[in-house]
N, C-alpha and C positions, 0 to 999 in steps of 0.2 A: 671510575665510575663504578661502585658496589652495586650490581643488578637488585633491583628492589620491586616487590608487590608482582606475583607470579600468578598471571590470570585463570592459569589451568587451575590453582589451587584454592587462591583467596577468594573471599566471599566480594560478588559487586552486582551479580544479575538480579533483578526483583524476580523471582516468581509465588505463584500461587498453587498449592497443594489441592489433592483431591479430598482431603478433610475441611478446605478451607481457610488453613493456616498458610502464612506467607512467610518468606525468609529471602536471603540473597546467598548467591550459588557462585563458584567459578564454572569453566568450562568441564571441569570433569562431574562433579555433581549434577550439572546442568542435564547433562547425557546418560549419566550413571543412575538417577534418579526421575529418567523421564517419565516410565510407567505412572511416575505417582504425581507426576506435575500437570497442572491442567492449561496454563498459562504462563506468556512470559509477560510481565506489566512494567512499561517504562513510561518515564515522563521527560521529553518527549513522545507522544505516542508512536510515532515512525518511527522510533529506534529498535522498534520491535520487528522490521524486516531486516536488517543488517545482523542483526544478533541470530536471528533464525537462519540468516545464508552462511553466516561463519560457522552457526553449529553444527549444520547439514553437511558443511564440508568435513568435519571432523569425524561427523556421524559416518558417512562415507567411506569415509579414509579407516577407519575401524570395525566396520561392521561386516567385512567380505561382500561389498557391493561387485555385482561381475562387470567392471569396468573393463570394455572392450568386445563384451556381446552387443551386438545392437537387436537383438530381437527382446521385444516386449513383452512375449512370454516369458523368458529367461528370467526379466527384474521383476514379472511380477511373480515366479516361482519363489525368487529370492526374498521379495517383500512379506509375502505370505511366511515364509517360513522364518524369516526375524520375527515376525509378528507374535508368530506361536511361542519361540524359544525364548523372547525378552533381549535385554542388551547382553553384548559381549563384554563384560568387564574387564575383564581379564586383559583383552586385547586393547580396548580403548585405555587403562593403566599402561599398559607397554609401550604404547605409543606416546602418551603423553610423557612419558617417562624419557624413550628416546627423543625426542624435539624438546623436551622442558626450558631448554635456554631460548626458544623462538617465543617463548610466551613471556617474557619480563617486559612488564609494562615501560620500567627503567633500565636500560643497557645500551653499552657504549657500541656494540657493532650489531646487534639484531632485536633492537625495540621492537614491540609487538604490532605488525600493521604500520610503521613509521620508517624513515630514512633518516640516519643518521649522518649523512653525507650535507645535511643542509646544516648542521656545526659548522662548517667551512663555509658552507655557499653563502649562506644569510648573515649577514651582520645585525640585524633589526631581529630583536626580538618582543613579541607583543605579548599584553598582561593575560590573564585568565578569562577575561572578558571575553576571549577573541574564541573560548573554546563552547561557548553556548549559544544555542539558536534564539533564549528565549531570555537573552541580555539584553538591555537596549544600550550599544557601545557603538556602534557604526551603522553599517546600510542595511539592518536588518527591519524588521517589520514594527517592531515596539520603536518607536522614534521620540514619543512626547516625552519622554526622559531619559537619562543617562547615567551609567554608572562611568565614574572617573578611571580612569586605569590607577591611577595611585589608591584607590578605595577596593581595587580587584584582590581577593580573597588568595590564600593559599588553598589550592582543593585538593580534597583528603583523596586519597589514592583510588579508591572505587568510583565516586563521583566523575572523575577524570577518565576512568576506563571507559565509561559508559559513553563521556564526552567525544572520546576519542574516537569510538565506533559511529559516532556520529557524523563527526566533522570527516572520516574517510569515507562513508557512504554520500552525505551531500554536501560537505564542505558548507561553511555558513556565507552569507553575501559580504559584500563589500569587496574592495582592492584587497589584493593578497599580497604579502612581501614577495620583494624580487628577489630574483636568485640569480646568483652570479650576477649582476646589473643588467639581469634581464626580467621583463613582465610578461607574463601569460594569464591568458585568459582559460585554459583549458580545467574543465571541473570536474569533481568530483563523479564516481561512475553511477550512482543513482538518481543524481540531482533531478529533477522536476518529473522523474517518472513514478507510474503508477503501478502499484504489482497486487496481483490477485493470488493470495497462496491460502489452500487448503488448510485447513484446521480441524484435527480430527478431538477426539474427547479425552486424551491425553497429549503431553508434547511429543513421545512417544511416535503417537501414530501422524502425528504434526511432522515430526521428521522424516518419517518413512515415505511420505507422501511429496515432500519437497525433495526429496533424491531423483524425482522422476528425473530423466537421461534425455538431452535432446536430441534430435535423429542422428547427427551426424558427431555425436561426441565421442564415439566408439573410435573413432580413425584416429583421437588423439590423445588416446588413454596410455600409450608407453613414455606421454611424456608431459601428462596432466598431473600437475600436483598444486595442490594449494598455496596463496602468497608467501607464508612461513618458511617453507621448505625451500626458498629462491634465494640463494646467497645473495644476491644484488636485486631489493626491490626493483623491476621494473617494468612497465607496462604488465599487457594482459598474457598470460598462459593459456593456450587456447584447450577448450574441454572445460566439462564440468566441472570440477577442481578450481581452475584458472577462474572461470566465470563468474562463481560464488564468491571467490575473495578477492577480485581485482584491483589493484589500485591506481590511481592514476592522477591523485593529487596527492606533492609532498606533505607531512605535517612531522613535528618534533616535537615533545615534551620536554620542559626540564623541571627537575627535581627540585626542593629546598624542606627540606625537614621530612615531615611525613604524608608531604603532597607535591602540588604539581604548584609553579608560579611563575611560570612562563610559558610561552607557544611561540614557536614559527609554524604557519599556514600557508602555504606556499602552492605552485604548481608543480604538477606530474612531469616527467621528462618524457615519457610515451603515453599519448592517448589512445584507444583502442578505436578503430575505424567504428563512424556508425554502424555498419551493417553487424559488428559482434554483436548488437542485444537482438538480433534477427533470431538469433537462437535461445534468448531467454525466457526459460519454463515459465515464468512468472508472470509475463509482459503480454499483455493484449496486443496485438500489431491490427494498422489499419493499411490497407492497400490503396494507395492516392497514386494515380497516373503510374501504374503498373511498379511504383516503391512501395517499399515495405518499410514502415516507421513504429515505434512503440506507439501504443494509443494514451495520451495523457488526459486526466480526469481534469477539469477547471475546480474551482471553490466552488462553483454552483450546482455542480452536477449531482444527483440522487444515486448511488451507489447501485441501491436494489436494479435501477432502471437499466443501471449499465451495463451491470452483471447478467440481467435476464436478455437484455439485445447479445450478448457476446457467446452467451452458450446456447441462443436458439438461431446464431447465428444470422440475424436479422440484418438487412441491408437498409443503409437510413444514406449519410449522406456519402459515407463510402463501405467496402467493406472490411470485414472484421474478420481477424483471425485468434480465436481463442487462444487463452495460455495453455501449453503444453500439460502441466500440472492439475488442468482440471479434466483431461481427457480419460476416461477411464481405460480406455484401449492402449493408455502410455504410460500411465502412473502405476508403479510398484503396487498399491492396493486398489487399485482399479476391478479388479475382481471379488471385492470384499466387503460387506457391509459398512466396516469403517470410514471408508470413502463416501459411499452412498450419503452415509448418515453425518458426514464433515460438513462446516462451516466452510466460509470464504472470507480470511482478513483481506479487505482492500485499503492498503496502504499508498499515501502520495505524499509527496513534499511538493509543493506547490512556489514556485520561484519564478524568476528570471534571471537573467546571467549575472546579474548582480545583487540581486536582493531575494532574501528569503520572503515568499508573502505567506505561507502557514504550511500546515501538514495536518494531516490525519489518518486515523485507522479505524474502519468501522465494519460489520460484522455482517456479513448476509446468509442469512440461516435458512436450511432447507433445501435451499435451490436446486443443490447435486441430485439428489431423491429424483426430482424431477426431470433434471435436463441430462442427467449421468445415465440414466438408466434407460429401460428400452418401456417409458411408458407416453406414447405420443398422444393420448387424448389428453393427460393431464398435462403436458408441453405446450398444447395447443392452447388447452382454457387460458395457463397464464399468458402467453405469449398474445392472445385476443385480448385480454384485460390490459396487457401494457399498452397495446398498441390505438386500443380507445381511451383509455386514460389519459396518456401521452396527447393524445389528441384534444380531449376536453380542457383540461388544462392549457396547451397552447393556445386554443380558442377563446378560453377567458382570457389570458396572458394579453392578446391581440386587445380584447374589447377594453381592458385596463389602460392599452397605450393609445390606444383610440380615444378615450374618455380623456384622457389627459391632453392630448393634442386638439381636440373639438370643442373640450367642454367650456362654458363659460367661464372664464377666469379660474378657476381650479377645477379638477379633474373630480367625476364620479366617488371614485376610491382613492384615497391620496397615498395612501403608501400601496402599491402594487408588487410589490417584491415579498412583503412580508403576507400580503391575500394569496399569492400564488404556491408560497410555501405553506403555509397552511393546508393547502389542497393536497400538496404535496405528500404531507404526513398523514393527510386522511387516506392516498391513495395505497399508501405503502401498508396501513393496517388491514386494508382490503386485498393489497397483492398476498399477503400472510395467508389469508383464507381461502383464497383458491387456490395459493400450493397446497393446502390442506384437503382440497378437495371441494370446497363451495363453489358453489355455479358461478362463472365468471359472468355470465349477462347478470343475477343480479348483484353481483357485485359494483357492474357498471350503474345499475339503474340507484343507486345506492350515493354513488360517487356523483352522480347529476343530480340527485337532489340534493348532496349536498353544499356542489357548485351554487346552486339557486340560497339555498338557505344562508351560506357564508356570505353571497351577494348581497342578500337583504339585511343580516347585520351588521354589514361594512357599510351600508348606504342607510343606517335607520335613522341616524341624525340630520339628514338633509331635511331642513326650515324653510329654504326661499322657494317660492315658486318656479322659479327658472330653474333650479338644481332638484326639484324634484319634477319636472319635466324631462330632464336629462334619464336621472334615475331610471323611470319608467321606460325610456326611448331603449336604454341601452340593455334592461332587463329583457324586453321584448328581441331585442339581438340575441341575447346569450340564450333565452327560448329556442328561438329560431335555428340558432347553428348546432346546439343540442340534439333538437329532431333531426336535421342534417345527417350528424353523425350515429345516431339510432337508425336509422334508415339505412345507413350506408352499411352498417355492421348487420342489418336484420333484425333490430331489435324492438320491444313493441316500445310505443311513447306515450301508452295512458297514466303513467307516472309523472313523465312530464308536462302533459296536456293539463292535469291537476294542478300541478305548481303554477300554471299561469292562469 
């Protein structure tokens, strides 16, 4: 088979430059031009995380990172020096030239992130439907229309390359192909996980911050390599590079003309233990009954609240451990303004073992400037606001649930989910005002007033006497609970009293 479409050189990753223009690039230009690139923009959005992980591995491999040294100060010296000197394009080109044969999308022996043994071990091939998360073809989340396999198109190489990265990272829902007659449910490495990834003003800054090592990575420096440098793709290579490029589920693409016409998506023969992810620098962890497990967000989560709770080390139902990449003491740029000016990209793949339920990428801005630096007063203000806002919306949600349970024939507020979501949006805008220095007490008062206003807006069309009585009753409940919350946090209640 003739090798086709080298991912180092060919254009397939969508990016936006600092001048507002957009383009597609390969691995080489993604890193070589990273000082001019402001973002990687993918569809689906959650492909951002695996592309950044793989790019970080190439960046680390080529930019003189101090592997084998455990001292954060050494990594920060490297980060500051690299930030000032820019990308070492010569070292990047030398590396990609040396390993060029490992970056072919189609190759008999070393197809990128694929297992060529699948060709002999799996007799059944699927159509290109199986490559995409948002094509209704099987057990995925878009189920009311189906794309017939007979109608599945030949996918051009650039689109197939993006889809490959997605399958490598997340593995589409549904039963996979048997391998040597054996079925297995081992999943791709990032499936269901949430990643909290620092994002700088340029991709170059982002790659430097993403280069944060885990505490014990230095112990594996002599055998730590990215997956494409391993002759036989199997399991996890321990260490920083191995963790960024791990492959746990087998995939193989089959070409036709200038694209991909079929795929086998099956299980990998070596999956890492659960403890493998304890060291991942992008994942927040929870401590549950003395066990450390990665934190997964739900589709109903509000990312700004989750990020605040993690960075503030607030304990709610369980203890939280912040991602290492968000720790100024460990991050290679943690001593620079670039780190404190960074935002956080929160990328989640929502799924169970067999179904893709959705995905998201959201940005939380400015929060590292408060929680990443030495500004305890600002951090206290943000934490206080978030605690009170959470209590307010929680209490309102309880009232909605009670009205649905106790109300005569129908609840006072018929769409409680939309009601609470609207309040969270109100709270988010106030959250950013507090981040920028507005008094948290005033933000709480405004949110309290909005809770009452939103309640009145939601119940204004109530007409029957019995339902009007219910509306009045639950409004009084709302005001009473808000006054209790205000007293609990030492706030004046005059504004709330006026509303009553």
